[in-house]
ZAMARGU-4260 file (C-alpha; in steps of 0.2 Angstrom, whole numbers, plus 5000, padded with zeros to 4 digits):
<rodrens>
0) 5055/4987/5008 | 5063/4979/5020 | 5066/4992/5036 | 5083/4990/5033 | 5086/4997/5015
5) 5080/5011/5009 | 5074/5017/4991 | 5091/5029/4993 | 5099/5011/4994 | 5091/5005/4981
10) 5093/5016/4967 | 5110/5017/4970 | 5113/4998/4969 | 5104/4995/4951 | 5107/5015/4944
15) 5117/5008/4931 | 5105/4991/4926 | 5088/4993/4913 | 5087/4978/4919 | 5090/4967/4938
20) 5089/4951/4940 | 5085/4942/4957 | 5104/4936/4956 | 5106/4954/4958 | 5095/4956/4970
25) 5105/4942/4979 | 5122/4947/4981 | 5113/4965/4984 | 5107/4959/5003 | 5121/4944/5006
30) 5135/4960/5006 | 5127/4966/5020 | 5117/4949/5029 | 5129/4935/5019 | 5118/4919/5031
35) 5101/4929/5024 | 5088/4912/5016 | 5085/4917/4999 | 5068/4912/5001 | 5070/4928/5014
40) 5076/4939/4997 | 5062/4933/4985 | 5053/4936/5003 | 5060/4954/4998 | 5058/4957/4982
45) 5039/4952/4980 | 5038/4966/4994 | 5047/4978/4984 | 5035/4976/4968 | 5019/4974/4979
50) 5025/4990/4984 | 5026/4997/4967 | 5046/4999/4967 | 5050/4990/4955 | 5040/4982/4940
55) 5038/4961/4933 | 5047/4963/4913 | 5052/4943/4915 | 5053/4929/4923 | 5063/4934/4935
60) 5067/4949/4925 | 5063/4968/4935 | 5069/4985/4933 | 5060/4999/4944 | 5046/5006/4941
65) 5039/5018/4929 | 5022/5014/4919 | 5007/5008/4925 | 5000/4994/4924 | 4987/4988/4908
70) 4966/4988/4916 | 4955/4984/4904 | 4936/4998/4902 | 4923/4984/4903 | 4909/4988/4892
75) 4889/4983/4896 | 4890/4975/4879 | 4907/4965/4887 | 4898/4965/4903 | 4881/4955/4897
80) 4893/4943/4888 | 4906/4937/4903 | 4889/4934/4913 | 4881/4922/4900 | 4896/4912/4893
85) 4901/4911/4914 | 4881/4904/4914 | 4880/4892/4902 | 4897/4887/4900 | 4905/4886/4916
90) 4919/4875/4915 | 4924/4882/4896 | 4939/4894/4896 | 4936/4910/4885 | 4947/4926/4884
95) 4940/4943/4876 | 4944/4961/4874 | 4938/4976/4860 | 4946/4983/4848 | 4941/4999/4852
100) 4959/4996/4864 | 4970/5000/4850 | 4966/5017/4850 | 4978/5021/4867 | 4990/5016/4856
105) 4987/5024/4838 | 4991/5039/4831 | 4974/5040/4818 | 4960/5033/4828 | 4949/5018/4822
110) 4929/5026/4824 | 4923/5005/4825 | 4926/4993/4835 | 4925/4972/4837 | 4924/4961/4852
115) 4933/4947/4850 | 4929/4933/4858 | 4942/4920/4859 | 4933/4900/4866 | 4942/4886/4866
120) 4942/4876/4853 | 4928/4860/4859 | 4914/4873/4864 | 4919/4886/4850 | 4903/4881/4839
125) 4890/4880/4855 | 4897/4895/4861 | 4896/4906/4843 | 4876/4898/4844 | 4875/4907/4863
130) 4881/4921/4857 | 4870/4920/4842 | 4849/4919/4849 | 4858/4934/4861 | 4867/4946/4849
135) 4865/4953/4831 | 4880/4952/4825 | 4893/4938/4828 | 4902/4932/4817 | 4918/4918/4814
140) 4932/4924/4815 | 4932/4909/4798 | 4919/4920/4789 | 4925/4940/4789 | 4930/4949/4773
145) 4936/4961/4767 | 4941/4980/4780 | 4941/4976/4798 | 4927/4993/4797 | 4912/4983/4788
150) 4912/4974/4805 | 4909/4990/4814 | 4902/4982/4834 | 4901/4967/4830 | 4906/4949/4839
155) 4919/4939/4832 | 4920/4922/4843 | 4940/4912/4838 | 4946/4898/4842 | 4957/4901/4859
160) 4976/4898/4859 | 4981/4885/4874 | 4990/4899/4887 | 4985/4912/4882 | 4988/4924/4894
165) 4972/4933/4901 | 4964/4938/4916 | 4951/4939/4926 | 4942/4956/4929 | 4925/4960/4936
170) 4923/4943/4937 | 4929/4943/4915 | 4940/4933/4908 | 4948/4946/4898 | 4964/4947/4886
175) 4979/4956/4895 | 4990/4970/4886 | 5006/4957/4882 | 4990/4944/4871 | 4979/4960/4864
180) 4996/4965/4859 | 5001/4951/4849 | 4988/4948/4842 | 4987/4963/4833 | 5004/4960/4827
185) 5001/4941/4821 | 4983/4939/4818 | 4980/4942/4797 | 4962/4949/4805 | 4970/4962/4808
190) 4985/4963/4796 | 4979/4982/4796 | 4988/4985/4812 | 5004/4980/4805 | 5017/4984/4795
195) 5024/5002/4801 | 5008/5004/4814 | 5011/4989/4823 | 5028/4997/4826 | 5020/5015/4834
200) 5006/5002/4845 | 5019/4993/4850 | 5030/5009/4859 | 5019/5016/4866 | 5011/5003/4875
205) 5028/4997/4881 | 5030/5016/4889 | 5013/5018/4894 | 5012/5003/4904 | 5020/4989/4912
210) 5023/4974/4900 | 5031/4957/4901 | 5041/4952/4889 | 5041/4936/4894 | 5027/4932/4896
215) 5022/4941/4880 | 5035/4931/4869 | 5029/4915/4879 | 5014/4918/4869 | 5018/4923/4854
220) 5026/4904/4854 | 5014/4898/4859 | 5006/4906/4837 | 5024/4901/4831 | 5026/4918/4830
225) 5037/4921/4843 | 5053/4929/4830 | 5041/4942/4824 | 5041/4945/4840 | 5057/4947/4846
230) 5062/4956/4830 | 5049/4970/4835 | 5052/4972/4852 | 5071/4972/4846 | 5065/4988/4837
235) 5056/4996/4849 | 5072/4992/4861 | 5060/4985/4875 | 5070/4978/4886
</rodrens>
């Protein structure tokens, strides 16, 4: 935070705004310093985010920080998968997440877990067979049938959508919360979490964690599901 700007001043200037855009910050700083360079304004906004005064919720969009940042739990099995893929396929993009994550957002908890490992298409089969050599319960998503609960402790290998929102965490490539939520809302193998359940999931996640709406919609667009996600976000009044 700028030494000349207190949080009280920021609250006074922006308390009526749900979403604060870069142009709002520019107007705020130029009122006191008309000649301030735009680069300095951008740096100050970046500094405010780093200090957890504001959180980024979209491209060029911010709000006062009121939620936590999502930190995925990495199981021993997930670590093993990371080591295997990093070693055998060092130049291949992949991303994984575990279904038990959803329990944090559900009213009725699930009592089974599935690991989804998304791998870029050109290496999908090779990664599948490599995982199959190491683990007993491995399946390609196209072979799924019946209820998901029948596949407890399975690794489900799926094609990775290009530009999927993933993050590196403890040397593992993991799905961001934005990817997990969009997958839950749109993937046919996850239909059990759609209909009314997805609204509870999205609403609870948005109350607890910082969610980048632009990132969600961009990823949904890659899956040709942008309208569906926009509908859910509007329904839960997320802005």
